[in-house]
Backbone as JSON, one array per atom type, in Angstrom:
{
  "sequence": "MANERWGTDLRLLRNLRQQNDRHSGEDLFVKERLQTGLVDLETVTAVANLQQALLLRFLTLQGELEPLGHPTYGSRLYLLIGEPNTPTNRNRARLYVLEALAQEPRVAEVLSVNVETNRADRGRLDITVHLRPIFSDSVLNLVFPFFIEAGSAG",
  "N": [[1.33, -1.31, -0.22], [1.67, 1.11, 0.75], [3.85, 1.81, -1.03], [2.62, 2.22, -3.22], [1.57, 4.55, -2.83], [3.53, 6.1, -3.11], [3.59, 6.65, -5.83], [4.54, 7.16, -9.41], [6.27, 7.56, -11.81], [7.74, 8.37, -15.19], [11.19, 7.09, -15.52], [13.77, 9.05, -15.43], [16.62, 8.83, -14.66], [19.58, 7.18, -14.72], [21.05, 6.08, -13.04], [19.74, 5.49, -9.63], [20.84, 5.31, -7.22], [23.02, 6.82, -7.19], [23.5, 9.34, -9.07], [24.68, 11.97, -10.25], [24.43, 14.08, -12.53], [21.39, 15.47, -14.51], [21.37, 14.63, -16.82], [22.19, 12.08, -18.68], [22.85, 11.48, -21.28], [20.26, 10.3, -22.42], [16.79, 11.23, -22.79], [14.37, 9.88, -21.84], [14.08, 7.15, -20.57], [14.1, 3.22, -22.38], [12.01, -0.02, -22.21], [11.64, -2.88, -23.37], [8.54, -5.24, -23.9], [8.99, -8.85, -22.52], [6.49, -9.94, -23.18], [5.08, -9.44, -25.23], [7.02, -7.96, -26.79], [7.63, -5.49, -27.64], [8.25, -2.14, -27.19], [7.61, 0.03, -24.44], [8.1, 3.44, -22.26], [9.91, 3.5, -19.87], [9.01, 3.35, -16.49], [9.43, 4.14, -13.15], [8.46, 3.39, -9.79], [7.18, 2.9, -6.68], [9.67, 3.17, -4.19], [12.09, 3.42, -5.66], [11.23, 5.55, -7.02], [10.6, 7.5, -5.36], [13.63, 8.47, -4.52], [14.25, 8.68, -7.32], [13.27, 10.75, -7.29], [13.51, 12.83, -5.71], [16.57, 12.72, -5.98], [16.53, 14.36, -8.7], [15.41, 16.4, -7.48], [16.98, 18.01, -6.22], [19.45, 18.54, -8.63], [18.3, 20.29, -9.65], [18.22, 23.54, -10.76], [17.66, 25.72, -8.27], [15.01, 27.5, -8.89], [14.65, 27.48, -10.88], [12.42, 26.03, -12.81], [10.28, 27.63, -12.5], [8.97, 29.49, -13.98], [6.92, 27.56, -14.9], [5.3, 27.65, -12.65], [6.45, 26.97, -10.2], [8.15, 28.44, -7.98], [9.69, 27.56, -6.29], [11.15, 25.49, -6.49], [13.81, 22.66, -6.2], [17.03, 23.41, -6.07], [19.44, 24.56, -3.91], [21.85, 23.91, -4.59], [23.29, 24.57, -6.7], [24.64, 26.67, -5.82], [27.62, 26.19, -4.98], [29.27, 25.6, -6.9], [32.33, 25.58, -8.5], [33.53, 26.77, -6.13], [35.51, 26.29, -2.91], [37.0, 23.58, -1.8], [36.09, 23.44, 1.49], [35.18, 23.3, 4.88], [33.25, 25.01, 5.38], [32.09, 25.19, 3.1], [31.13, 22.88, 2.85], [28.99, 22.64, 4.95], [27.24, 24.77, 4.44], [26.6, 22.62, 2.01], [24.99, 20.67, 3.39], [23.38, 22.45, 4.21], [21.1, 22.96, 2.21], [21.15, 21.23, 0.89], [19.15, 20.09, 3.16], [17.76, 22.16, 3.16], [16.03, 21.34, 0.31], [15.01, 18.74, 1.16], [12.69, 19.2, 3.55], [10.89, 20.31, 1.77], [9.91, 18.22, -0.25], [6.92, 16.91, -0.13], [6.5, 13.62, -0.05], [9.05, 13.2, 2.09], [9.0, 11.48, 5.3], [10.77, 11.61, 7.38], [13.71, 13.03, 8.29], [16.83, 11.95, 9.1], [19.55, 12.06, 8.95], [21.89, 14.46, 7.91], [25.13, 14.19, 5.02], [27.97, 15.15, 4.74], [30.91, 14.72, 2.86], [34.06, 14.27, 2.19], [34.57, 13.04, -1.06], [37.77, 10.06, -0.72], [38.95, 10.1, -3.37], [39.17, 11.93, -4.93], [38.81, 15.72, -4.38], [37.6, 17.48, -5.62], [34.97, 16.47, -5.16], [31.91, 16.47, -3.02], [30.74, 13.92, -1.84], [27.85, 13.65, -0.31], [25.22, 12.15, 1.9], [21.89, 11.01, 2.41], [20.03, 9.98, 4.77], [16.66, 9.2, 5.27], [13.64, 9.07, 7.01], [10.88, 7.72, 4.81], [7.14, 9.14, 4.61], [4.87, 6.81, 4.89], [6.09, 4.74, 5.55], [8.01, 2.69, 7.24], [10.61, 1.71, 6.93], [14.33, 2.77, 6.41], [15.15, 4.89, 3.92], [18.24, 5.18, 1.73], [20.34, 7.32, 0.48], [22.63, 8.05, -1.69], [24.42, 11.26, -2.41], [26.99, 12.21, -5.46], [28.66, 14.67, -5.76], [29.99, 17.39, -7.57], [32.19, 20.0, -6.58], [34.06, 21.94, -6.88], [36.41, 23.55, -9.38], [37.64, 21.63, -12.57], [36.64, 19.86, -11.83], [35.54, 15.48, -12.51], [33.4, 14.93, -13.88]],
  "CA": [[0.24, -0.04, 0.4], [2.88, 2.38, 1.22], [4.42, 1.68, -2.47], [0.99, 2.59, -4.29], [0.9, 6.15, -2.13], [4.81, 7.22, -3.48], [3.6, 7.02, -7.35], [4.97, 5.75, -10.43], [6.46, 8.31, -12.83], [8.83, 8.59, -16.28], [12.45, 7.08, -15.85], [14.55, 9.58, -16.62], [17.64, 8.56, -14.16], [19.45, 5.41, -15.02], [21.7, 5.65, -11.23], [19.39, 6.12, -8.78], [21.79, 5.49, -6.41], [24.81, 7.89, -7.49], [23.57, 9.57, -9.84], [25.45, 13.27, -10.34], [23.66, 14.81, -14.13], [21.13, 15.44, -14.95], [22.04, 14.47, -18.4], [22.87, 10.76, -18.76], [22.99, 10.73, -22.37], [19.43, 10.23, -22.46], [15.93, 11.9, -22.64], [13.75, 8.39, -21.73], [14.45, 5.44, -20.79], [12.59, 2.08, -23.07], [12.2, -1.21, -22.04], [10.58, -3.71, -24.45], [7.54, -6.71, -22.82], [8.91, -9.5, -22.36], [5.05, -10.67, -23.5], [4.78, -9.08, -26.85], [8.16, -7.6, -27.7], [6.66, -4.03, -27.98], [9.18, -1.63, -26.69], [7.49, 0.34, -23.76], [8.97, 4.42, -22.25], [10.43, 2.73, -18.21], [8.6, 4.02, -15.31], [9.98, 3.55, -11.6], [7.85, 3.27, -8.52], [7.12, 2.64, -5.06], [11.55, 3.61, -3.53], [12.3, 4.39, -6.78], [10.1, 7.1, -7.41], [11.12, 8.14, -4.51], [14.75, 7.95, -4.76], [14.6, 9.47, -8.0], [12.49, 12.15, -7.38], [14.88, 13.41, -4.33], [17.55, 13.11, -7.01], [16.16, 15.86, -9.06], [15.86, 17.84, -6.67], [19.03, 18.51, -5.63], [19.85, 18.15, -9.22], [17.09, 21.27, -10.1], [18.71, 24.52, -10.32], [15.82, 26.38, -7.4], [14.05, 28.74, -9.36], [14.92, 26.72, -12.71], [10.92, 25.57, -12.79], [9.16, 29.81, -12.01], [8.0, 29.95, -15.88], [5.72, 26.54, -14.75], [5.2, 27.7, -11.76], [7.2, 26.59, -9.24], [9.32, 29.57, -8.01], [11.22, 27.66, -4.9], [11.4, 23.83, -6.74], [15.0, 22.68, -7.04], [17.9, 23.79, -5.08], [20.9, 25.81, -4.27], [23.87, 23.2, -4.54], [24.94, 24.85, -8.11], [25.74, 28.21, -6.5], [29.15, 25.68, -4.95], [29.65, 24.75, -7.8], [33.71, 26.49, -8.71], [33.71, 26.97, -4.97], [36.22, 25.91, -3.05], [36.24, 22.45, -0.51], [35.8, 23.77, 2.7], [34.27, 22.99, 5.89], [31.9, 25.99, 5.89], [31.45, 25.03, 1.95], [30.43, 20.82, 3.63], [27.86, 22.63, 5.58], [25.9, 24.96, 3.56], [25.77, 21.97, 1.09], [24.11, 19.74, 4.17], [21.67, 23.47, 4.53], [20.83, 22.82, 0.46], [20.46, 19.28, 0.98], [18.33, 20.16, 4.08], [16.06, 22.77, 2.53], [15.72, 20.63, -0.67], [13.75, 17.49, 1.3], [12.24, 19.21, 3.87], [10.16, 20.79, 0.76], [9.43, 17.12, 0.18], [5.85, 15.54, 1.06], [7.08, 12.44, 0.88], [10.24, 12.95, 3.27], [8.85, 12.29, 7.21], [11.86, 12.45, 8.95], [15.4, 13.44, 7.69], [18.03, 11.57, 10.04], [20.55, 12.6, 8.69], [22.47, 14.81, 6.37], [26.68, 13.62, 5.65], [28.67, 15.31, 3.47], [32.32, 14.59, 3.31], [35.55, 15.17, 0.76], [35.12, 12.06, -1.92], [38.84, 10.28, -1.29], [39.8, 9.95, -5.03], [38.57, 13.32, -5.27], [38.65, 16.57, -3.55], [36.49, 18.21, -5.77], [33.61, 16.05, -5.01], [31.81, 15.9, -2.45], [30.12, 12.41, -1.04], [26.62, 13.3, 0.41], [24.75, 10.35, 2.22], [21.18, 10.78, 3.37], [19.54, 8.53, 5.99], [15.77, 9.37, 6.01], [11.86, 8.3, 6.58], [9.36, 8.23, 4.02], [5.65, 8.68, 4.46], [4.0, 5.51, 4.93], [7.41, 3.52, 6.02], [9.06, 2.88, 8.67], [12.03, 1.59, 6.82], [14.75, 3.77, 6.29], [15.77, 4.92, 2.88], [19.58, 5.15, 2.06], [21.3, 7.29, -0.56], [24.34, 8.71, -1.66], [24.59, 11.47, -4.18], [27.82, 12.67, -5.37], [27.83, 16.72, -6.21], [31.28, 18.29, -8.09], [32.08, 21.45, -6.43], [35.37, 22.37, -7.5], [36.24, 23.46, -11.09], [38.35, 21.58, -12.79], [36.87, 18.42, -11.16], [35.18, 15.7, -12.78], [31.29, 14.87, -13.51]],
  "C": [[1.27, 1.54, -0.58], [2.99, 2.71, -0.43], [3.6, 3.25, -3.57], [1.19, 4.32, -4.11], [2.33, 6.88, -2.84], [4.32, 7.92, -5.09], [4.36, 6.23, -8.26], [5.42, 7.19, -11.63], [7.61, 7.42, -14.36], [9.88, 7.59, -15.92], [13.52, 7.97, -16.25], [16.18, 9.88, -15.55], [18.12, 7.8, -14.51], [19.77, 5.19, -13.5], [20.5, 6.66, -10.28], [19.81, 6.11, -7.19], [22.74, 6.57, -6.14], [25.02, 8.74, -8.62], [23.9, 11.37, -9.79], [24.97, 14.38, -12.14], [22.28, 14.39, -13.75], [20.13, 14.87, -16.86], [22.38, 13.87, -18.63], [22.52, 10.78, -20.1], [21.24, 10.71, -22.91], [17.93, 10.69, -21.43], [15.12, 11.22, -21.2], [13.91, 7.3, -21.78], [13.4, 4.44, -21.52], [12.53, 1.41, -22.17], [11.21, -2.22, -23.1], [10.28, -4.96, -22.87], [8.14, -7.3, -23.63], [7.46, -10.83, -23.02], [4.75, -10.75, -25.65], [5.94, -8.42, -27.88], [7.84, -6.25, -28.4], [7.7, -3.52, -26.8], [7.76, 0.08, -25.73], [8.17, 1.74, -23.26], [8.87, 3.18, -20.41], [9.74, 4.32, -17.44], [9.86, 3.37, -14.16], [8.84, 4.12, -10.39], [7.81, 3.07, -7.21], [8.74, 3.96, -4.3], [12.03, 3.91, -4.38], [12.67, 5.58, -7.12], [10.81, 7.71, -6.55], [12.91, 9.44, -4.65], [14.84, 9.1, -5.84], [13.93, 10.84, -7.56], [12.92, 13.33, -6.83], [15.92, 13.73, -5.17], [17.18, 14.24, -8.03], [15.8, 16.83, -8.67], [17.09, 18.73, -6.84], [19.46, 18.9, -7.36], [19.34, 19.76, -10.18], [18.23, 22.82, -9.79], [17.32, 25.66, -9.53], [15.45, 27.92, -7.98], [14.16, 29.09, -10.8], [13.15, 26.65, -13.54], [9.52, 27.42, -12.64], [8.41, 29.23, -13.74], [6.77, 28.79, -15.64], [5.18, 26.36, -13.02], [5.06, 27.44, -10.3], [8.76, 27.11, -9.21], [10.31, 28.01, -7.12], [11.5, 25.66, -5.48], [13.2, 23.51, -6.52], [15.64, 22.43, -5.53], [18.81, 24.34, -4.96], [21.83, 25.22, -4.05], [24.41, 24.08, -5.64], [25.23, 26.25, -7.54], [27.45, 27.47, -4.91], [29.43, 25.47, -5.51], [30.85, 26.47, -8.49], [33.93, 27.05, -7.26], [35.52, 26.03, -3.71], [35.93, 25.13, -1.65], [36.31, 22.52, 0.61], [35.12, 23.21, 3.85], [32.93, 24.09, 5.73], [30.76, 25.62, 4.29], [30.44, 23.41, 1.96], [29.01, 21.78, 4.04], [26.7, 23.5, 4.75], [25.96, 23.7, 2.49], [24.48, 21.18, 2.44], [23.0, 20.75, 3.9], [21.01, 23.04, 3.03], [20.68, 21.96, 0.16], [19.2, 19.33, 1.83], [16.56, 20.56, 3.88], [15.21, 21.77, 1.07], [14.27, 19.89, -0.23], [13.14, 17.92, 1.96], [10.66, 19.94, 1.96], [9.55, 19.15, -0.38], [8.65, 16.59, 0.31], [6.03, 14.46, 1.23], [7.52, 12.11, 1.8], [9.55, 12.97, 4.66], [9.61, 13.09, 7.97], [13.22, 12.8, 8.51], [16.08, 12.9, 8.99], [19.01, 12.08, 10.11], [21.19, 13.01, 7.45], [24.26, 15.04, 6.34], [27.3, 14.45, 4.38], [30.06, 15.34, 3.42], [32.58, 14.74, 1.67], [35.28, 13.81, 0.45], [36.81, 11.72, -1.33], [39.77, 10.37, -2.37], [39.6, 11.33, -5.7], [38.61, 15.2, -4.98], [37.77, 17.28, -4.34], [35.31, 17.35, -5.53], [33.44, 15.6, -3.96], [30.69, 14.52, -2.03], [29.01, 12.73, -0.04], [25.35, 12.39, 0.68], [23.96, 11.07, 2.98], [20.28, 9.62, 3.22], [18.08, 9.68, 6.35], [14.5, 8.42, 5.86], [10.82, 8.63, 5.96], [7.95, 8.51, 4.77], [5.66, 7.48, 4.61], [5.07, 4.47, 4.7], [7.8, 3.39, 7.01], [10.85, 2.61, 8.77], [12.8, 2.8, 6.5], [15.52, 3.85, 4.61], [17.33, 5.42, 2.93], [19.7, 6.12, 1.08], [21.85, 8.44, -0.81], [24.17, 10.27, -3.28], [26.07, 12.27, -3.95], [28.09, 14.09, -5.71], [29.77, 17.26, -6.48], [31.19, 19.54, -7.16], [33.53, 22.41, -7.1], [35.5, 22.2, -8.84], [37.15, 22.59, -11.31], [37.92, 19.9, -12.34], [35.89, 17.87, -12.48], [33.71, 14.82, -12.66], [30.89, 15.24, -14.27]]
}
């Protein structure tokens, strides 16, 4: 029942565990129906739908959807692109993620948001979110790589 309440949407992101870009080379994903061989648009439901919705919210510049009537949708993470990887900027990233999560109606409780420098790439922040979705007692864990410093891969 809880999974139905989270809804169904078209799949827009390939990697729902560690997506760092809205544009992964394809606009929509398709899948072939085994029974008929017909091709259909791929969808995401339940937890995967919530993961995709959160990643899209993080990846969307706040204000980008204002012309469509959603002026506060998105996050302010983009403000950190090109900034140095400092404790202050990691704290700002955490604040921006918390702000975005507060706007998502399917999030009942944010348990933690951790922002750490990636060991292999100092220009990359690994943002780990633990939250409790509505209609669920299970914890959702989400890792979101974010490239902060200029010249980083991604």
